[in-house]
N, C-alpha and C positions, 0 to 999 in steps of 0.2 A: 495647668497640667503640664507635665514635662514632655520632652521629644519621645516619640515612640521608639522602642529599641529595634534592633534589626530583624528579629523574628517576626515582630508585629509588623513591620513593613512589608516583609516577605510574604506573610499571610495575608495582606491588603491586596498585594499584587497578584497572588494566587486567585482570591475572590474575585478580583477584576477581571482575570483571564477567564475564570469559569463563566462568568456572566457574559463576556463577550462571545465565548464558544456555544453557550445556551442561546443568544440572540441568532449566531450563524445558523444553528441546528434548526431553529423556527424559521427562518427564511428559506432555508433548504427544503424544509418540509413542504411549505407553502409552494414552491416551484415543483416540487414533485407531484403534488396534489393536482396543481394546475395542468402538469403534463400528463397526468394520469386521466384527468378530466377530459382533456383534448383527444386523447388517444381513445378513450372509452366511446365518445361522442362521433369519432371520426373512423374508428377501426375497419367498419364495414366498407367504407370508401376505400380505405388504404388497401385492403384485401382485393376489393375488385379491380382497382387500378392497376395493382401489380399484377394481374392477369392480362391486362391490355398491352400488347407489344408497343414499343416506343416508335417503331418503323415497320412497316407492312412490306419492306422490300423482300422478295422471294416468297412471300405468304400467298400473295394473290395469284391465282392460276392464269396461264396464259390461254387465250381463247382462239387464237389463230386469226382473229379479226383485227386487223392492223390499227384501226380507229380506236377500237374498245382497248386493246393493248395499250396504246398510248395513253388513253384516259386513266387506266388502272396504274400506269406508273408516273403519272402527273404528281408533282409535289403539291399543288393545289388540292387535287382530288384526295390524297393521303392525309393531308391537313384536315379536310372536311370531315372525311370518315373518322379520324383520331378524335376530333371535337365531338363527333356523334357518339363515338364510343366511351369518351370521358363523361359526357352527360348521362348516358346511360348507366355507366358504373357509379356515377354520384347518386343515380336515383335508386340504384340496386343496393347501393351502400346504405343508403338512408333507410331503405325496407329493412335491410339486414339489422341495423341499428334499433330500430323501432321494434322489430321482432325480439332481438335479444333483451330489450329494456322490458318489454311485456314479460318474456318468459322468467328472466332473472328477478323482476319486481315480484311476481306471483310466488317465487321459490322463498323469498324472504319473509313474505307475511304468514 
């Protein structure tokens, strides 16, 4: 068989490019699916965590008791309260995710 002409070569290049683009689209779909699954599994936690302030500075009231005020201003105490809030947010988020899965699962059926 003879050499492919210029048009046939161009068509083969276009076919190769189309296949490469299809493969890229499949990979992007898989990444999008993974991202969506992560978001749907953790959306409750993300929502609740967005409500928890990153710092409690100025949020805690002054009591007038020097020792208690110093404790409330302490970085260690604020980190402890933040960890507690995050754990609570995680649990509340898990409950919201569970509830939404139950509600939307029943809607689909």
